Each structure stands twice: as C-alpha cells, then as structure tokens.
C-alpha atoms as a printed R data frame, in Angstrom:
    type eleno elety resid chain resno       x       y       z
1   ATOM     1    CA   MET     A     1 -68.954 -23.985  -5.738
2   ATOM     2    CA   ASN     A     2 -68.156 -24.771  -8.665
3   ATOM     3    CA   ALA     A     3 -64.844 -26.847  -9.290
4   ATOM     4    CA   PRO     A     4 -63.011 -24.369 -11.442
5   ATOM     5    CA   TRP     A     5 -63.773 -21.282  -9.163
6   ATOM     6    CA   LYS     A     6 -62.504 -23.499  -6.620
7   ATOM     7    CA   SER     A     7 -59.176 -24.181  -8.567
8   ATOM     8    CA   LEU     A     8 -58.759 -20.467  -9.213
9   ATOM     9    CA   TRP     A     9 -59.033 -19.497  -5.364
10  ATOM    10    CA   VAL     A    10 -56.086 -21.952  -4.787
11  ATOM    11    CA   CYS     A    11 -53.846 -20.683  -7.634
12  ATOM    12    CA   ALA     A    12 -54.508 -17.169  -6.859
13  ATOM    13    CA   PRO     A    13 -52.593 -16.974  -3.531
14  ATOM    14    CA   ALA     A    14 -50.110 -18.857  -5.556
15  ATOM    15    CA   LEU     A    15 -49.643 -16.715  -8.728
16  ATOM    16    CA   LEU     A    16 -49.403 -13.349  -6.392
17  ATOM    17    CA   LEU     A    17 -46.342 -15.244  -4.509
18  ATOM    18    CA   LEU     A    18 -44.490 -15.718  -7.624
19  ATOM    19    CA   THR     A    19 -44.916 -12.823  -9.169
20  ATOM    20    CA   CYS     A    20 -43.769 -11.139  -6.050
21  ATOM    21    CA   VAL     A    21 -40.517 -13.165  -6.598
22  ATOM    22    CA   ALA     A    22 -40.171 -12.134 -10.070
23  ATOM    23    CA   PHE     A    23 -40.440  -8.702  -9.262
24  ATOM    24    CA   ALA     A    24 -37.870  -8.717  -6.426
25  ATOM    25    CA   GLY     A    25 -35.250  -9.979  -9.209
26  ATOM    26    CA   PRO     A    26 -31.936 -11.626  -7.954
27  ATOM    27    CA   GLU     A    27 -30.213 -10.509  -4.428
28  ATOM    28    CA   LYS     A    28 -27.189  -8.172  -5.824
29  ATOM    29    CA   LYS     A    29 -23.942  -9.620  -5.129
30  ATOM    30    CA   PRO     A    30 -21.559  -7.027  -3.692
31  ATOM    31    CA   GLU     A    31 -18.844  -5.922  -5.827
32  ATOM    32    CA   GLY     A    32 -16.520  -5.532  -2.752
33  ATOM    33    CA   GLN     A    33 -15.608  -8.523  -0.308
34  ATOM    34    CA   VAL     A    34 -17.773  -7.538   2.976
35  ATOM    35    CA   ALA     A    35 -16.023  -9.735   5.710
36  ATOM    36    CA   ASP     A    36 -18.009  -7.407   8.120
37  ATOM    37    CA   ALA     A    37 -21.141  -6.138   6.948
38  ATOM    38    CA   GLY     A    38 -22.223  -4.799  10.533
39  ATOM    39    CA   GLY     A    39 -19.273  -3.518  11.351
40  ATOM    40    CA   LEU     A    40 -18.905  -2.037   7.478
41  ATOM    41    CA   LEU     A    41 -22.645   0.151   8.001
42  ATOM    42    CA   LYS     A    42 -21.380   1.452  11.632
43  ATOM    43    CA   VAL     A    43 -18.866   3.202   9.763
44  ATOM    44    CA   HIS     A    44 -19.107   7.329   9.508
45  ATOM    45    CA   THR     A    45 -15.815   8.590  10.120
46  ATOM    46    CA   PHE     A    46 -12.446   7.369   8.663
47  ATOM    47    CA   CYS     A    47  -8.876   8.450   8.166
48  ATOM    48    CA   LEU     A    48  -6.958   7.719   5.010
49  ATOM    49    CA   ASP     A    49  -3.451   5.882   5.114
50  ATOM    50    CA   ILE     A    50  -1.585   6.623   1.839
51  ATOM    51    CA   THR     A    51   1.339   5.685   2.930
52  ATOM    52    CA   THR     A    52   2.321   3.828  -0.463
53  ATOM    53    CA   LEU     A    53   1.082   6.720  -2.532
54  ATOM    54    CA   ALA     A    54   3.697   8.992  -4.363
55  ATOM    55    CA   PRO     A    55   2.565  12.834  -4.004
56  ATOM    56    CA   ALA     A    56   1.357  13.095  -7.435
57  ATOM    57    CA   GLN     A    57  -1.215  10.203  -6.593
58  ATOM    58    CA   GLU     A    58  -2.100  11.602  -3.191
59  ATOM    59    CA   ALA     A    59  -2.865  15.253  -5.352
60  ATOM    60    CA   SER     A    60  -4.882  13.057  -7.340
61  ATOM    61    CA   LEU     A    61  -6.992  11.642  -4.135
62  ATOM    62    CA   ARG     A    62  -7.617  14.758  -2.778
63  ATOM    63    CA   LYS     A    63  -9.118  15.597  -6.028
64  ATOM    64    CA   VAL     A    64 -11.219  13.008  -6.001
65  ATOM    65    CA   LEU     A    65 -12.328  13.433  -2.349
66  ATOM    66    CA   SER     A    66 -13.391  17.050  -2.656
67  ATOM    67    CA   GLN     A    67 -15.545  16.037  -5.173
68  ATOM    68    CA   ALA     A    68 -16.502  12.954  -3.327
69  ATOM    69    CA   VAL     A    69 -17.559  15.001  -0.212
70  ATOM    70    CA   LYS     A    70 -19.789  17.441  -2.326
71  ATOM    71    CA   PRO     A    71 -23.703  16.486  -2.952
72  ATOM    72    CA   LYS     A    72 -24.534  13.544  -5.387
73  ATOM    73    CA   GLY     A    73 -20.925  12.366  -4.065
74  ATOM    74    CA   ALA     A    74 -19.666   9.340  -3.054
75  ATOM    75    CA   LEU     A    75 -19.091  10.113   0.796
76  ATOM    76    CA   THR     A    76 -22.280  12.299   0.853
77  ATOM    77    CA   LYS     A    77 -24.191   9.156  -0.247
78  ATOM    78    CA   LEU     A    78 -22.581   6.806   2.146
79  ATOM    79    CA   HIS     A    79 -22.919   9.587   5.321
80  ATOM    80    CA   TRP     A    80 -19.043   9.473   5.813
81  ATOM    81    CA   GLN     A    81 -16.812  12.244   6.626
82  ATOM    82    CA   VAL     A    82 -12.913  11.912   5.913
83  ATOM    83    CA   LEU     A    83 -10.922  12.925   9.240
84  ATOM    84    CA   ASP     A    84  -7.497  14.401   8.830
85  ATOM    85    CA   SER     A    85  -6.633  12.251  11.958
86  ATOM    86    CA   CYS     A    86  -7.181   8.429  12.741
87  ATOM    87    CA   GLY     A    87  -7.568   9.208  16.364
88  ATOM    88    CA   SER     A    88 -11.236   9.071  16.350
89  ATOM    89    CA   ALA     A    89 -12.540   7.603  13.257
90  ATOM    90    CA   ASP     A    90 -14.498   4.360  13.201
91  ATOM    91    CA   ALA     A    91 -12.161   2.834  10.290
92  ATOM    92    CA   THR     A    92  -8.586   3.054   7.930
93  ATOM    93    CA   VAL     A    93  -8.886   3.416   4.572
94  ATOM    94    CA   THR     A    94  -6.140   1.892   2.921
95  ATOM    95    CA   LEU     A    95  -5.619   2.727  -1.061
96  ATOM    96    CA   LYS     A    96  -2.573   1.261  -2.808
97  ATOM    97    CA   ILE     A    97  -2.341   2.076  -6.446
98  ATOM    98    CA   GLU     A    98  -1.117  -0.164  -9.186
99  ATOM    99    CA   GLU     A    99   0.326   1.198 -12.783
100 ATOM   100    CA   HIS     A   100   1.084  -1.142 -15.480
101 ATOM   101    CA   GLU     A   101   1.625  -0.097 -19.484
102 ATOM   102    CA   GLU     A   102  -0.563  -1.310 -22.042
103 ATOM   103    CA   SER     A   103  -0.494  -1.012 -25.935
104 ATOM   104    CA   VAL     A   104  -3.286   0.314 -27.734
105 ATOM   105    CA   PRO     A   105  -3.669   0.705 -31.534
106 ATOM   106    CA   THR     A   106  -3.231   4.459 -32.389
107 ATOM   107    CA   GLY     A   107  -5.726   3.844 -35.477
108 ATOM   108    CA   ASP     A   108  -2.611   4.713 -37.665
109 ATOM   109    CA   TYR     A   109  -1.270   2.220 -40.426
110 ATOM   110    CA   GLY     A   110   1.941   4.568 -41.379
111 ATOM   111    CA   SER     A   111   2.695   5.707 -44.713
112 ATOM   112    CA   MET     A   112   2.399   2.706 -47.342
113 ATOM   113    CA   VAL     A   113   4.250   2.963 -50.644
114 ATOM   114    CA   SER     A   114   1.083   0.734 -52.544
115 ATOM   115    CA   PRO     A   115  -2.016   0.042 -50.954
116 ATOM   116    CA   MET     A   116  -2.236  -3.516 -48.962
117 ATOM   117    CA   PRO     A   117  -5.479  -4.973 -48.083
118 ATOM   118    CA   GLU     A   118  -6.837  -4.159 -44.867
119 ATOM   119    CA   ARG     A   119  -6.666  -7.811 -43.488
120 ATOM   120    CA   GLU     A   120  -2.776  -7.264 -43.518
121 ATOM   121    CA   ARG     A   121  -2.213  -4.006 -42.565
122 ATOM   122    CA   THR     A   122  -0.778  -3.844 -38.829
123 ATOM   123    CA   PRO     A   123  -1.777  -0.719 -37.302
124 ATOM   124    CA   ARG     A   124   0.814   1.468 -34.994
125 ATOM   125    CA   LEU     A   125   0.832   0.863 -31.370
126 ATOM   126    CA   LYS     A   126   1.323   3.261 -28.582
127 ATOM   127    CA   SER     A   127   1.600   2.773 -24.647
128 ATOM   128    CA   LYS     A   128  -0.667   3.545 -22.157
129 ATOM   129    CA   THR     A   129  -0.762   3.749 -18.360
130 ATOM   130    CA   ILE     A   130  -3.441   1.913 -16.575
131 ATOM   131    CA   SER     A   131  -4.343   2.357 -13.245
132 ATOM   132    CA   GLN     A   132  -6.056   0.399 -10.460
133 ATOM   133    CA   VAL     A   133  -6.477   1.256  -6.855
134 ATOM   134    CA   LYS     A   134  -7.411  -1.538  -4.472
135 ATOM   135    CA   MET     A   135  -9.158  -0.369  -1.623
136 ATOM   136    CA   THR     A   136  -9.650  -1.792   2.275
137 ATOM   137    CA   ILE     A   137 -11.702  -0.391   5.263
138 ATOM   138    CA   ALA     A   138 -10.534  -2.051   8.980
139 ATOM   139    CA   ASP     A   139 -12.085  -1.362  12.023
140 ATOM   140    CA   ARG     A   140  -9.381   1.286  13.412
141 ATOM   141    CA   ALA     A   141  -9.934   0.107  16.879
142 ATOM   142    CA   SER     A   142  -9.635  -3.378  15.869
143 ATOM   143    CA   GLY     A   143  -7.612  -3.450  12.809
144 ATOM   144    CA   THR     A   144 -10.045  -6.305  11.211
145 ATOM   145    CA   ALA     A   145 -10.589  -5.742   7.891
146 ATOM   146    CA   LEU     A   146 -14.667  -4.897   7.158
147 ATOM   147    CA   TYR     A   147 -13.958  -4.433   3.274
148 ATOM   148    CA   GLN     A   148 -12.300  -4.575   0.590
149 ATOM   149    CA   VAL     A   149 -12.562  -3.487  -3.405
150 ATOM   150    CA   ASN     A   150 -10.454  -3.572  -6.604
151 ATOM   151    CA   GLY     A   151 -11.570  -0.173  -8.346
152 ATOM   152    CA   ALA     A   152 -12.067  -0.577 -12.442
153 ATOM   153    CA   PRO     A   153  -8.880  -0.098 -13.982
154 ATOM   154    CA   ARG     A   154  -8.438   3.588 -15.941
155 ATOM   155    CA   ASP     A   155  -5.913   5.249 -17.731
156 ATOM   156    CA   SER     A   156  -5.505   8.599 -15.424
157 ATOM   157    CA   GLU     A   157  -5.290   8.317 -11.656
158 ATOM   158    CA   GLN     A   158  -7.973  10.326 -11.126
159 ATOM   159    CA   SER     A   159 -10.781   8.140 -12.394
160 ATOM   160    CA   ALA     A   160  -9.010   5.197 -10.715
161 ATOM   161    CA   PHE     A   161  -9.224   6.670  -7.402
162 ATOM   162    CA   GLU     A   162 -13.233   7.782  -7.760
163 ATOM   163    CA   SER     A   163 -14.130   3.475  -9.025
164 ATOM   164    CA   PRO     A   164 -13.360   1.703  -5.514
165 ATOM   165    CA   PHE     A   165 -15.332   4.671  -3.808
166 ATOM   166    CA   THR     A   166 -18.087   4.329  -6.140
167 ATOM   167    CA   LYS     A   167 -18.525   0.565  -5.629
168 ATOM   168    CA   LEU     A   168 -17.897   1.280  -2.140
169 ATOM   169    CA   SER     A   169 -20.990   3.410  -2.313
170 ATOM   170    CA   LYS     A   170 -23.650   1.409  -4.102
171 ATOM   171    CA   ASP     A   171 -22.025  -2.085  -1.977
172 ATOM   172    CA   VAL     A   172 -23.126  -0.056   1.512
173 ATOM   173    CA   ALA     A   173 -26.451   0.887  -0.233
174 ATOM   174    CA   ALA     A   174 -27.060  -2.913  -0.934
175 ATOM   175    CA   LEU     A   175 -26.130  -3.826   2.143
176 ATOM   176    CA   GLY     A   176 -28.401  -1.427   4.171
177 ATOM   177    CA   HIS     A   177 -31.730  -1.956   2.558
C-alpha cells in the first residue's frame, strides 16, 4: 500500500473521533445544586411546604401550579405530581420568596425651563418590587436535601414562582439523559 494511503487510514479514525467529540459539545452544568441526582430522578410525587408564604403569595403559586400541570407545563415535562398531603409524597418542595425594592428609570426627565444637554439630564426614578424564589427539594422520608435552586429575579410574584420550576425541569431532563 502506498505510504500516503497508510497515513490516511491511521488519521481517519482519529478525525472521526474528534468530530464526534466536537458535536457532542460540553456537558451542560445544572442551574441548581444537585446534592443527590439519583434521589432527584426517583421523585414522582411531591408536597409543598409553603409555611413561609403570605396568602397572596400562595395564591400566585397556585396559579403557577395550575399552569405547570397542563400539557407542556414544567410538572408535565417532569412527570411529577403535586399532592395535597405529604404522607405519601416522595419529596417535599420548600419555597421561600425574597422581595426587595429596586429603582428603575421612568424615561421621564421632568419639565425643563431650558433644554439641557442629554448627558446632564437625570431621569426620574420609580421604585419597583423584585421577587426571587428559592426552591429546596428534600427526600420526604429522610429529610435530606436532593436539589436547591434560586429562581431568576422577576418583577411579578407569578413569574418569580415559575422560574425555579423551569430550571428544575431543565436540570432533571439533563440528568436523565
């Protein structure tokens, strides 16, 4: 066999392997902290610990859960079912919401007697409440933590509650593959 063909046969498998590795891409890091991947993958039912939530926050959470159980909802993708009682649940999901005020520009510069250069203008600010939900999932029987994630800061309670469930859904899907 000719020398150039021999080197081609030696290099071809190496090139194929490099191509496969390149297309596989880097492994996606979970958005939450996974303490027990095996335990998290075994969860199919859960109950909620919402003792830290105010009644209005609980109502926002209930709206999110009603959407999450519909087709293409986060819980449907997970194949998880929320139970009213913790007695037979696989896991307990604890949700805590943190709120803080943030100042944002209104786009209004007020009335000006004489026009000012744009760089010297100071926009008026308004205060807006930002909510962030922290989710902890623990094995119901042992109480050991399986998973924890902070939702993205949002300007409505409802979307703040959606965020950790969305992150959980993505993380469980990545662990299952």
